[in-house]
C-alpha positions as CSV (number, residue, x, y, z in Angstrom):
1,M,13.2,16.4,-13.9
2,K,14.5,19.8,-12.9
3,H,14.6,18.7,-9.2
4,F,16.8,15.8,-10.2
5,F,19.2,18.1,-12.1
6,L,19.6,20.3,-9.0
7,I,20.4,17.2,-6.9
8,C,23.0,16.2,-9.5
9,L,24.7,19.6,-9.3
10,A,24.9,19.3,-5.5
11,F,26.3,15.8,-5.9
12,A,29.0,17.0,-8.3
13,A,30.0,19.8,-5.9
14,T,30.3,17.3,-3.1
15,C,32.4,14.9,-5.3
16,A,34.8,17.7,-6.1
17,Q,35.6,18.0,-2.4
18,G,36.3,14.2,-2.0
19,V,38.9,13.8,-4.8
20,Q,41.8,13.9,-2.3
21,A,40.2,11.6,0.2
22,K,41.4,8.1,1.0
23,K,40.9,5.4,-1.6
24,A,37.7,3.5,-1.1
25,F,36.9,1.9,-4.5
26,V,40.3,1.5,-6.1
27,L,41.2,-2.1,-6.5
28,D,44.7,-3.5,-6.6
29,G,46.2,-5.0,-9.8
30,D,45.1,-8.5,-9.0
31,T,42.5,-10.1,-11.2
32,T,39.5,-12.0,-9.6
33,L,36.9,-14.1,-11.4
34,S,34.0,-16.1,-10.0
35,I,31.1,-18.0,-11.4
36,D,27.7,-18.3,-9.6
37,F,24.6,-20.1,-10.5
38,Q,21.1,-20.7,-9.1
39,V,18.6,-23.5,-9.6
40,R,15.4,-22.6,-7.7
41,T,12.3,-24.7,-8.2
42,R,9.0,-23.7,-6.5
43,S,5.7,-25.5,-6.5
44,E,2.7,-23.4,-5.5
45,W,-1.0,-24.3,-4.7
46,R,-3.0,-21.2,-5.6
47,D,-6.6,-21.0,-4.3
48,G,-7.2,-17.3,-3.9
49,Y,-3.7,-16.0,-4.5
50,Q,-3.6,-12.3,-5.5
51,F,-7.4,-12.1,-6.1
52,A,-10.1,-13.5,-3.9
53,A,-11.8,-16.7,-5.2
54,T,-15.2,-18.3,-4.6
55,Q,-15.6,-21.6,-2.8
56,E,-16.5,-23.3,-6.1
57,A,-13.4,-22.0,-8.0
58,A,-10.9,-24.7,-8.6
59,G,-7.4,-24.1,-7.2
60,T,-4.3,-24.6,-9.4
61,L,-1.0,-26.3,-8.8
62,T,1.9,-24.6,-10.6
63,T,5.6,-25.4,-10.6
64,V,8.0,-22.7,-11.6
65,Q,11.8,-22.8,-11.9
66,R,14.4,-20.0,-12.2
67,N,17.9,-20.8,-13.4
68,R,20.7,-18.3,-13.3
69,I,24.3,-18.4,-14.2
70,G,26.6,-15.5,-13.9
71,L,30.2,-14.5,-14.2
72,S,31.7,-11.7,-12.1
73,G,35.1,-10.3,-11.4
74,A,37.5,-7.5,-11.2
75,W,40.5,-6.6,-13.4
76,N,42.7,-3.7,-12.3
77,K,40.2,-1.0,-11.4
78,L,37.3,-2.5,-13.4
79,E,34.5,-4.5,-11.8
80,F,31.9,-6.4,-13.9
81,K,29.1,-8.9,-13.7
82,V,27.0,-10.7,-16.4
83,Q,24.2,-13.0,-15.3
84,L,21.7,-14.8,-17.5
85,Q,18.4,-16.2,-16.2
86,D,15.8,-18.7,-17.6
87,V,12.4,-18.5,-16.0
88,R,10.0,-21.3,-16.9
89,T,6.6,-22.7,-15.9
90,F,6.2,-26.4,-16.1
91,G,3.0,-28.4,-16.5
92,S,2.0,-27.8,-20.1
93,P,0.7,-30.8,-22.1
94,G,3.4,-33.2,-23.4
95,G,6.0,-31.9,-21.0
96,Q,6.3,-28.6,-22.8
97,A,7.6,-25.6,-20.8
98,N,7.0,-21.9,-21.3
99,A,10.4,-20.2,-20.8
100,N,11.7,-16.7,-20.7
101,V,15.5,-16.2,-21.1
102,D,16.9,-12.8,-20.4
103,A,19.8,-11.0,-18.9
104,A,19.3,-10.4,-15.1
105,A,22.5,-8.5,-14.7
106,A,25.0,-7.0,-17.2
107,W,27.0,-4.1,-15.7
108,A,30.5,-2.7,-15.4
109,A,31.8,-0.4,-12.7
110,I,34.9,1.8,-12.7
111,P,36.2,4.4,-10.1
112,L,36.2,7.9,-11.4
113,T,38.1,9.2,-8.4
114,S,39.3,7.7,-5.1
115,K,35.8,7.8,-3.7
116,I,33.5,7.9,-6.7
117,K,32.4,4.8,-8.6
118,A,30.3,4.8,-11.8
119,T,28.2,1.8,-12.8
120,F,26.4,1.4,-16.0
121,G,24.2,-1.4,-17.5
122,R,21.6,-3.7,-16.1
123,M,21.6,-4.0,-12.3
124,F,19.5,-5.0,-9.3
125,V,18.6,-1.9,-7.2
126,D,17.5,-2.5,-3.6
127,I,17.3,0.6,-1.4
128,D,16.8,0.4,2.4
129,D,14.4,-2.5,3.1
130,G,12.8,-2.4,-0.4
131,R,9.6,-0.7,0.8
132,V,9.7,1.9,-2.1
133,I,12.5,0.5,-4.4
134,G,13.4,-3.2,-4.2
135,A,14.8,-6.0,-6.3
136,A,11.7,-8.2,-5.7
137,N,13.9,-11.3,-5.7
138,W,11.2,-13.6,-4.4
139,A,9.3,-13.1,-7.7
140,N,10.3,-15.5,-10.4
141,P,11.9,-13.0,-12.8
142,G,13.0,-10.6,-10.0
143,R,13.4,-6.9,-10.9
144,F,16.3,-5.2,-12.6
145,L,16.8,-1.7,-14.0
146,D,18.8,-0.4,-17.0
147,G,20.8,2.8,-16.5
148,V,23.7,4.5,-14.9
149,R,24.6,4.9,-11.2
150,F,27.2,7.0,-9.4
151,D,28.2,6.2,-5.8
152,L,30.1,8.5,-3.5
153,Q,31.7,6.7,-0.6
154,R,31.8,8.7,2.7
155,D,33.4,8.0,6.0
156,R,30.0,7.3,7.6
157,G,27.8,6.4,4.6
158,I,27.2,6.6,0.9
159,T,25.5,8.9,-1.5
160,S,24.1,7.5,-4.8
161,L,22.5,8.9,-8.0
162,L,20.7,6.7,-10.5
163,A,19.1,7.4,-13.8
164,T,17.3,4.4,-15.4
165,W,15.0,4.0,-18.4
166,D,12.7,1.4,-19.8
167,E,12.2,1.8,-23.6
168,G,9.4,-0.7,-23.8
169,A,7.3,1.0,-21.1
170,Q,8.4,4.5,-22.1
171,T,9.5,5.2,-18.5
172,Q,12.4,7.1,-17.0
173,R,13.3,7.0,-13.3
174,H,15.7,9.3,-11.4
175,I,16.8,8.3,-7.9
176,A,18.9,10.2,-5.3
177,Y,19.8,8.4,-2.1
178,H,21.9,9.0,0.9
179,M,22.6,6.6,3.8
180,G,24.6,7.4,6.9
181,T,25.3,6.4,10.5
182,L,25.5,8.3,13.8
183,G,26.4,7.5,17.4
184,E,29.0,4.8,16.7
185,G,26.7,3.0,14.4
186,K,23.7,2.8,16.7
187,H,21.7,5.1,14.6
188,R,21.2,4.7,10.8
189,Y,19.4,7.2,8.7
190,S,18.6,7.5,5.0
191,L,17.1,10.0,2.6
192,L,15.4,9.2,-0.7
193,F,14.3,11.2,-3.7
194,F,12.5,9.2,-6.5
195,E,11.0,10.6,-9.7
196,Q,9.1,8.6,-12.3
197,I,8.2,10.0,-15.7
198,S,6.3,7.6,-17.9
199,D,3.9,7.5,-20.9
200,T,2.4,4.2,-19.8
201,Q,2.6,4.4,-16.0
202,A,2.0,6.9,-13.3
203,D,4.0,10.2,-13.2
204,L,4.9,10.9,-9.6
205,T,7.6,12.2,-7.3
206,T,8.4,10.5,-3.9
207,A,10.6,11.9,-1.2
208,G,11.2,10.7,2.4
209,G,13.5,8.9,4.7
210,T,14.1,6.3,7.4
211,W,15.6,6.2,10.9
212,K,16.8,3.0,12.5
213,W,17.8,2.8,16.2
214,M,19.7,-0.2,17.4
215,H,19.4,0.5,21.1
216,R,21.0,-2.8,22.2
217,K,22.3,-6.1,20.8
218,G,19.5,-8.0,19.0
219,A,16.9,-5.2,19.3
220,W,16.0,-2.3,17.0
221,W,13.3,0.2,16.1
222,N,12.8,1.6,12.6
223,A,10.6,4.5,11.4
224,E,9.9,5.5,7.8
225,A,8.0,8.3,6.2
226,Y,7.4,9.4,2.6
227,L,5.5,12.0,0.8
228,Q,4.3,11.5,-2.8
229,F,3.2,14.0,-5.4
230,P,1.2,12.4,-8.2
231,D,1.0,14.2,-11.6
232,G,-2.7,14.6,-11.1
233,G,-2.2,16.8,-8.0
234,G,-2.6,16.4,-4.3
235,T,-0.2,14.8,-1.8
236,A,-0.1,11.1,-0.8
237,F,1.9,9.8,2.1
238,M,3.1,6.7,3.8
239,W,4.6,6.0,7.2
240,A,5.7,2.9,9.0
241,L,7.0,2.0,12.4
242,N,8.4,-1.5,13.1
243,G,10.8,-3.2,15.5
244,A,12.4,-6.5,16.2
245,R,14.0,-8.5,19.0
246,S,16.2,-11.6,18.7
247,W,17.6,-13.9,21.4
248,N,20.7,-16.1,21.6
249,N,18.8,-19.3,21.0
250,G,17.9,-18.2,17.5
251,S,14.3,-17.2,18.2
252,G,13.0,-13.7,17.4
253,S,10.0,-11.5,17.2
254,R,9.0,-8.7,14.8
255,W,6.1,-6.2,14.8
256,G,5.0,-3.3,12.7
257,L,2.4,-0.8,11.6
258,D,2.0,0.7,8.1
259,Y,-0.3,3.5,7.0
260,L,-0.7,4.2,3.2
261,S,-3.0,7.1,2.3
262,G,-6.0,6.8,0.0
263,N,-9.8,7.2,-0.3
264,N,-12.1,10.1,0.4
265,G,-10.4,12.4,-2.1
266,S,-6.9,11.8,-0.8
267,P,-4.5,10.4,-3.4
268,A,-3.5,6.8,-2.8
269,F,0.2,6.2,-2.1
270,N,1.8,4.1,-4.8
271,P,4.9,2.0,-3.7
272,V,5.8,1.8,-7.5
273,L,8.9,-0.4,-7.2
274,G,8.3,-1.7,-3.7
275,T,8.8,-5.4,-2.7
276,N,5.2,-5.4,-1.5
277,H,5.0,-9.2,-0.8
278,K,7.5,-8.6,2.0
279,F,5.3,-6.1,3.9
280,Y,1.6,-6.6,3.0
281,G,1.2,-10.4,3.3
282,W,2.3,-13.3,1.1
283,M,-1.1,-13.7,-0.4
284,D,-0.2,-10.6,-2.4
285,H,-3.7,-9.1,-2.3
286,Y,-2.4,-5.6,-1.9
287,Y,-0.3,-3.6,-4.4
288,V,0.5,-6.7,-6.5
289,G,-2.6,-8.2,-8.1
290,A,-4.4,-4.8,-8.3
291,A,-3.9,-1.2,-7.2
292,T,-4.9,-0.5,-3.7
293,D,-6.5,2.7,-2.6
294,G,-4.9,3.1,0.8
295,L,-4.1,0.5,3.5
296,V,-3.5,0.1,7.3
297,N,-1.5,-3.0,8.0
298,A,-0.7,-4.1,11.6
299,Q,1.5,-7.2,11.8
300,V,3.3,-9.3,14.4
301,G,5.6,-12.3,13.8
302,H,7.7,-14.8,15.7
303,R,10.3,-17.4,14.7
304,V,11.9,-20.3,16.6
305,P,14.6,-22.8,15.7
306,C,13.6,-26.5,15.3
307,F,15.1,-29.8,14.4
308,A,18.2,-29.1,16.6
309,G,18.8,-25.8,14.9
310,R,18.8,-27.2,11.4
311,A,15.6,-25.3,10.5
312,T,13.5,-22.3,11.5
313,L,9.8,-22.2,12.0
314,G,7.9,-18.9,11.8
315,A,4.5,-17.2,11.6
316,T,3.3,-13.7,10.8
317,L,-0.2,-12.4,11.5
318,H,-1.6,-9.4,9.5
319,H,-4.6,-7.3,10.3
320,F,-5.7,-5.1,7.3
321,R,-8.0,-2.1,7.4
322,S,-9.1,0.7,5.1
323,P,-7.6,4.0,6.2
324,A,-10.6,6.2,5.2
325,E,-13.5,4.3,6.7
326,N,-11.5,2.4,9.3
327,A,-13.2,-0.7,7.9
328,L,-11.9,-4.2,8.3
329,L,-10.5,-5.6,5.1
330,G,-9.3,-9.0,6.3
331,N,-6.8,-11.0,8.4
332,E,-3.9,-13.1,7.0
333,L,-1.7,-15.7,8.6
334,D,1.6,-16.7,7.0
335,L,3.3,-19.9,8.2
336,W,6.8,-20.9,7.0
337,M,9.7,-23.3,7.7
338,T,13.1,-23.0,6.2
339,G,16.3,-25.0,6.4
340,K,19.6,-25.9,4.8
341,H,21.0,-29.2,3.7
342,A,24.6,-30.1,4.2
343,S,25.1,-29.9,0.4
344,G,24.2,-26.2,0.5
345,L,20.7,-26.8,-0.8
346,Q,18.1,-24.5,0.9
347,W,14.5,-25.6,1.3
348,H,11.4,-23.6,2.2
349,I,7.8,-24.6,3.0
350,G,5.0,-22.1,3.5
351,W,1.3,-21.8,3.8
352,S,-0.8,-18.6,3.9
353,V,-4.5,-18.2,4.6
354,M,-6.6,-15.0,4.4
355,D,-10.0,-14.3,5.7
356,P,-11.3,-11.4,3.6
357,T,-14.4,-9.1,4.1
358,A,-16.9,-7.9,1.6
359,R,-15.3,-4.5,1.7
360,H,-12.0,-6.0,0.5
361,I,-13.8,-7.9,-2.3
362,Q,-15.4,-4.7,-3.4
363,R,-12.1,-2.9,-3.5
364,Q,-10.5,-5.6,-5.6
365,G,-13.3,-5.2,-8.2
366,Q,-12.9,-8.7,-9.6
367,L,-16.1,-10.2,-8.2
368,S,-19.6,-8.8,-7.6
369,G,-23.0,-9.9,-6.4
370,D,-23.4,-13.5,-5.1
371,A,-19.8,-14.3,-6.2
372,A,-18.4,-11.5,-4.0
373,S,-20.4,-12.6,-1.0
374,D,-19.3,-16.2,-1.5
375,A,-15.6,-15.2,-1.7
376,A,-16.0,-13.0,1.4
377,G,-17.0,-16.1,3.4
378,T,-14.2,-18.3,1.9
379,L,-10.7,-18.8,3.3
380,Q,-8.2,-17.8,0.6
381,Q,-5.1,-20.0,0.5
382,W,-1.7,-20.2,-1.0
383,G,0.9,-22.9,-0.3
384,W,4.4,-23.5,-1.6
385,I,7.5,-25.7,-1.5
386,S,10.8,-24.3,-2.7
387,L,14.3,-25.8,-3.3
388,N,17.1,-23.3,-3.9
389,L,20.7,-24.1,-4.8
390,N,22.8,-21.0,-5.2
391,P,26.6,-21.7,-5.0
392,S,29.4,-19.4,-6.0
393,I,32.8,-20.7,-7.1
394,L,36.0,-18.6,-7.1
395,L,37.9,-19.3,-10.3
396,K,40.8,-16.8,-9.8
């Protein structure tokens, strides 16, 4: 906590210098109002999703739907958004549905000075690529945080401070973030400080940053590195190196290597609020279904346009290893196709298969003995079809 207070003092001093700067957040006197809604239905075939399953285990077919409706706008200098969501799982006897209605967003923002904006309420927080702090929007409920946020707009970047709290989980989180650009926008860097204090979750402090180099049109390299200090002592770390290349015909390739510490007495790095599905395979066997004690993940992917450019077909291959023993954990192949109908309806189809090893089954800790051996020799599968309608209508 004391580290965060020191950062807040530095932020306040910087803000005092920017009061006379040009207006970045001040809105004119016009009023704007828009309504947006989402209907997203996804059917999933789960046969080894999150946790390895034996050959005899029966797969399940589940259909989930997320409905959102929101109202956002600006009046004079005030910005606001209220969004409700209904998340439901279909398939219960008699057509019953288990639903969860909640507020996905409920915030207001107002400029304090010409360059400083304060936001308070419930909001989505997605920092950098979501590797450490993300909104997890692919998940049915998504992820939102309750708290207050201060943003200082700079000529070549932005500095943000966030304080959030979760009364139910008895958890407080403090975030300081800065993003800037150099070299006419060809270099982008960011710095992150993240502290979590909780009675029900891990107490830890994470600090690090990213560097992205766009060395030519359609091509970039990105490096990330973080240190983590768990409350139990020791130092965990994570680093990642990835790049991408795209071509004028709509095709593109992406590759990357991630290393998360763990095992042999070294603390395991905990992504905490990371969008882990995005980086460690769509089967979600790492950092989602169960805690993972370290991971090495090498991946390569490629996408191509199809159906005369009306859709895109892609594939990503993952190779997972344990960082301590350099032991193979498994390989995963994610296949997907996505497109958009003329009505604005987006559709997505995907299929993932994973070939796990006995070492991976042991680490998951869900199966043992003959069941573990059977699962290690069984291809784990997850397939899905998703329809997503997400229009926004300007009312005023």
